C-alpha positions in Angstrom: 0.0 -2.6 16.5 2.2 -1.6 19.5 4.8 -4.3 18.8 7.1 -5.5 16.1 4.6 -8.1 14.9 1.8 -5.6 15.1 3.5 -3.5 12.4 4.7 -6.5 10.3 1.2 -8.0 10.1 -0.5 -5.0 8.3 2.7 -4.5 6.3 2.3 -8.0 5.0 -1.4 -7.4 4.3 -0.6 -4.3 2.1 2.2 -6.1 0.3 0.0 -9.1 -0.5 -2.8 -7.0 -1.9 -0.4 -4.6 -3.6 1.3 -7.4 -5.6 -2.0 -9.0 -6.3 -3.4 -5.7 -7.7 -0.2 -5.2 -9.8 -0.8 -8.6 -11.4 -4.5 -8.2 -11.8 -4.5 -4.7 -13.2 -1.7 -5.5 -15.6 -3.4 -8.6 -16.9 -6.7 -6.7 -17.3 -5.1 -3.9 -19.3 -2.8 -6.0 -21.5 -5.3 -8.7 -22.4 -8.2 -8.0 -24.9 -11.1 -6.3 -23.2 -13.7 -8.8 -21.9 -16.0 -9.3 -19.0 -14.7 -10.4 -15.7 -14.2 -14.2 -15.5 -17.0 -15.8 -13.4 -17.1 -19.2 -11.9 -19.9 -20.8 -9.8 -19.9 -22.4 -6.4 -22.6 -24.3 -4.4 -23.5 -26.6 -7.3 -23.4 -23.9 -9.8 -26.0 -21.7 -8.1 -24.0 -18.8 -6.8 -21.8 -16.7 -9.2 -18.3 -16.0 -7.8 -15.8 -13.5 -9.3 -12.3 -12.3 -8.5 -13.7 -9.1 -6.9 -16.0 -11.1 -4.7 -13.1 -13.3 -3.6 -11.1 -10.1 -2.7 -14.0 -8.9 -0.6 -14.3 -12.2 1.3 -10.5 -12.2 2.0 -10.6 -8.7 3.3 -13.5 -9.4 5.6 -11.9 -12.5 7.0 -8.5 -10.9 7.6 -9.9 -7.7 9.2 -12.2 -9.8 11.4 -9.2 -11.6 12.7 -7.4 -8.3 13.3 -10.4 -6.8 15.2 -10.7 -9.9 17.4 -7.0 -9.8 18.3 -7.1 -6.1 19.1 -10.2 -6.2 21.3 -10.2 -9.7 22.8 -6.6 -11.0 22.9 -5.2 -11.3 26.5 -4.2 -7.8 27.6 -6.8 -6.2 25.3 -9.8 -4.3 26.6 -12.1 -7.3 26.0 -14.5 -5.3 24.0 -14.9 -2.7 26.8 -14.5 1.0 26.1 -14.2 2.0 29.8 -13.3 0.4 33.1 -15.4 0.1 36.3 -14.3 3.6 37.4 -15.7 5.1 34.1 -12.2 5.8 32.6 -11.6 5.1 28.9 -9.3 2.2 28.3 -7.6 0.6 25.3 -7.6 3.7 23.1 -4.9 2.3 20.8 -6.7 -1.0 20.5 -10.0 0.7 19.6 -8.2 2.9 17.0 -6.6 -0.1 15.3 -9.9 -2.0 15.4 -11.6 1.0 13.8 -9.1 1.0 11.0 -9.7 -2.7 10.4 -13.5 -2.1 10.4 -13.3 0.3 7.6 -11.3 -2.1 5.5 -14.0 -4.6 6.3 -16.5 -2.2 4.8 -14.3 -2.0 1.7 -14.5 -5.8 1.4 -18.3 -5.6 1.7 -18.4 -2.9 -1.0 -16.3 -5.2 -3.2 -18.9 -8.0 -2.9 -21.9 -5.7 -3.3 -20.4 -3.7 -6.2 -20.3 -7.0 -8.2 -23.4 -8.8 -7.1 -25.6 -5.7 -7.4 -23.7 -4.1 -10.3 -27.0 -3.5 -12.1 -28.4 -1.4 -9.2 -25.5 0.7 -7.8 -23.2 3.0 -9.7 -19.9 1.4 -10.9 -16.8 2.2 -8.9 -18.3 2.0 -5.4 -15.7 -0.6 -4.4 -12.9 1.9 -5.2 -14.7 4.7 -3.4 -15.0 2.6 -0.2 -11.4 1.5 -0.6 -10.4 5.2 -0.7 -12.5 5.8 2.4 -10.8 3.0 4.3 -7.4 4.5 3.4 -8.5 8.0 4.4 -9.6 6.8 7.9 -6.4 4.9 8.3 -4.3 8.0 7.6 -6.7 10.2 9.7 -6.3 7.9 12.8 -2.5 7.6 12.4 -2.2 11.4 12.1 -3.8 11.8 15.5 -2.1 8.8 17.0 1.1 10.4 18.0 0.6 12.2 21.3 3.5 11.9 23.7 5.7 10.0 21.2 9.4 10.5 20.5 10.4 12.6 17.4 11.5 9.4 15.6 8.1 7.7 16.3 6.3 10.8 15.1 8.4 11.1 12.0 7.9 7.5 10.8 4.1 7.7 11.3 3.9 11.1 9.5 5.7 9.5 6.6 3.3 6.6 6.7 0.4 9.1 6.5 2.1 10.8 3.5 1.9 7.4 1.8 -1.7 6.5 2.9 -3.5 9.7 2.0 -2.3 10.0 -1.7 -3.4 6.3 -2.0 -6.8 7.3 -0.7 -7.1 10.2 -3.2 -6.1 8.0 -6.1 -8.7 5.4 -5.2 -11.4 8.1 -5.1 -10.3 9.5 -8.5 -10.6 5.9 -9.9 -14.3 6.1 -9.1 -14.8 9.0 -11.5 -12.5 7.5 -14.2 -14.1 4.1 -14.1 -15.2 4.3 -17.8 -11.9 5.7 -19.1 -9.7 2.7 -19.6 -6.3 4.3 -20.0 -6.7 6.9 -17.3 -8.2 4.3 -14.9 -5.2 2.0 -15.6 -2.7 4.8 -14.8 -4.5 5.5 -11.5 -4.6 1.8 -10.7 -0.9 1.4 -11.1 -0.2 4.5 -9.0 -2.4 3.2 -6.2 -0.7 -0.2 -6.5 2.7 1.5 -6.1 1.6 3.4 -3.0 0.1 0.2 -1.4 3.3 -1.7 -1.9 5.3 1.2 -0.6 3.0 1.4 2.4 3.6 -2.3 3.1 7.4 -1.9 2.9 7.3 1.1 5.1 5.3 -0.8 7.8 8.1 -3.3 7.9 10.7 -0.5 8.1 8.7 1.2 11.0 8.7 -2.1 12.9 12.5 -2.4 12.5 13.0 1.3 13.6 10.7 1.3 16.6 11.3 -2.3 17.7 14.8 -3.1 16.5 15.5 -6.9 16.7 19.1 -6.2 17.9 17.7 -4.2 20.8 19.6 -1.0 20.2 17.3 2.0 19.9 17.5 4.3 16.9 17.1 7.3 19.2 20.6 8.5 20.2 19.2 10.3 23.3 17.6 7.0 24.5 20.9 5.2 23.9 22.9 7.9 25.9 20.4 8.0 28.7 19.5 11.6 28.1 15.8 12.2 27.8 15.2 15.5 26.0 11.5 16.4 25.6 11.7 16.2 21.8 13.0 12.6 22.1 10.8 11.4 24.9 9.2 8.0 24.3 5.6 7.4 25.0 5.1 6.6 28.7 8.2 8.3 30.0 7.7 10.4 33.1 7.9 14.2 32.6 10.9 16.0 34.0 12.9 19.2 33.7 15.8 18.9 31.3 17.5 21.9 32.9 17.7 20.0 36.2 20.0 17.4 34.7 23.7 18.0 34.8 25.2 18.7 31.3 27.2 15.7 30.1 28.6 14.7 26.7 26.0 11.9 26.5 23.2 14.5 26.7 24.5 16.2 23.5 22.5 14.0 21.2 20.3 16.5 19.3 22.6 16.7 16.3 22.8 13.0 15.9 19.1 12.7 16.4 18.3 15.1 13.6 20.8 13.2 11.4 18.8 10.0 12.1 15.6 11.8 11.2 17.1 12.9 7.9 18.1 9.4 7.0 14.7 8.0 8.0 13.2 10.5 5.5 15.6 9.3 2.9 14.6 5.7 3.6 11.0 6.6 2.8 12.0 8.0 -0.6 14.1 4.9 -1.3 11.2 2.6 -0.4 8.9 4.5 -2.7 11.5 4.1 -5.5 11.8 0.4 -4.7 8.0 0.0 -5.0 8.0 1.7 -8.4 10.7 -0.7 -9.6 8.8 -3.7 -8.2 5.6 -2.7 -10.0 7.5 -2.1 -13.3 9.1 -5.6 -13.0 5.7 -7.3 -12.3 4.2 -5.4 -15.3 7.1 -6.6 -17.5 6.7 -10.2 -16.4 2.9 -10.1 -17.0 3.6 -8.7 -20.5 6.1 -11.4 -21.3 3.9 -14.2 -20.0 0.9 -13.0 -22.0 2.9 -12.5 -25.1 4.4 -16.0 -24.9 1.0 -17.5 -24.2 -0.8 -15.6 -27.0 -3.0 -13.8 -24.6 -1.7 -10.3 -25.4 -4.0 -7.7 -26.9 -3.2 -7.0 -30.5 -2.5 -3.4 -29.6 0.7 -4.5 -27.8 1.6 -7.6 -29.8 3.5 -5.8 -32.6 5.9 -4.1 -30.2 6.8 -0.4 -30.3 6.4 -0.1 -34.1 2.6 -0.5 -33.7 2.6 2.9 -31.8 4.3 4.7 -34.7 2.2 6.6 -37.4 1.2 4.4 -40.3 3.1 6.5 -42.8 6.3 6.0 -40.9 5.7 2.3 -40.6 5.1 2.0 -44.4 8.2 4.1 -45.0 10.3 1.8 -42.9 8.9 -1.2 -44.7 9.6 0.3 -48.1 13.2 1.2 -47.1 13.8 -2.4 -46.1 12.4 -3.8 -49.4 14.6 -1.3 -51.4 17.7 -2.4 -49.4 16.9 -6.1 -50.2 16.4 -5.4 -53.9 19.8 -3.6 -54.1 21.7 -6.6 -52.7 22.9 -9.1 -55.3 22.7 -12.9 -55.0 26.2 -13.1 -53.5 25.3 -10.8 -50.7 22.2 -12.8 -50.0 
């Protein structure tokens, strides 16, 4: 992940699954309740479902990620230490571990469906929450020696990942409560999409395509300890002659404040995206006749029956009072 593409790739992964979940959960809730659609492969011998498909896609994608992290040129080639006995490839192994737990989540998806008569329901969501927790846990302890901007963007990422993990675990205990489960599902979908967008933003901040660093101290050539980038040599700030270029703390803190604002805006954008997808699904189901009767009558179906009857009676009285010329 230590590159622009290394952050864009997982961001795309979370965006893809986030939008898929937004569509899937909206369709599941707005359509009449029924069993999951099942089709068969291998000449009709093996049942296959949407959940199984999701699990297979997860396993394939994380397997590619693990191979790239551990065996791509420049990677540790599957080794945890060199010939001298020193640890190598710490970042690669951390990223591979994150991918591995999402692979476990994919396996849980498959098993939770194929062995649904044996294991308790909701295990797929529990393992999804575990994968997200491990992701946040590793990112939280992934920041030693980084600049303040680098630390801030990753802390904000953790603040998006851990709530998503908690929501997924809560879904396990609300698996038989349809309304509560749906609210939690849409919340988790929102955090997944926001996480994907934020990965893209982090890539742009840490590896700007235009080449100009977001860190004002790095741009001015002054390397304060709080703005030191990972890998810079230690030095004494007091030994450097004071120059106007060194006075970059105020601008640096302003940049941090705006980065925090961007996180809030990305979360708001993800809420709008999920609401828009939900609206489109509602319209498509309504136009195709696949909408549950609970929602087909519009907002009036949510009113008390006495109020609905009163409105209908008022409308009939108004029509009766009109003469033929008015009609």
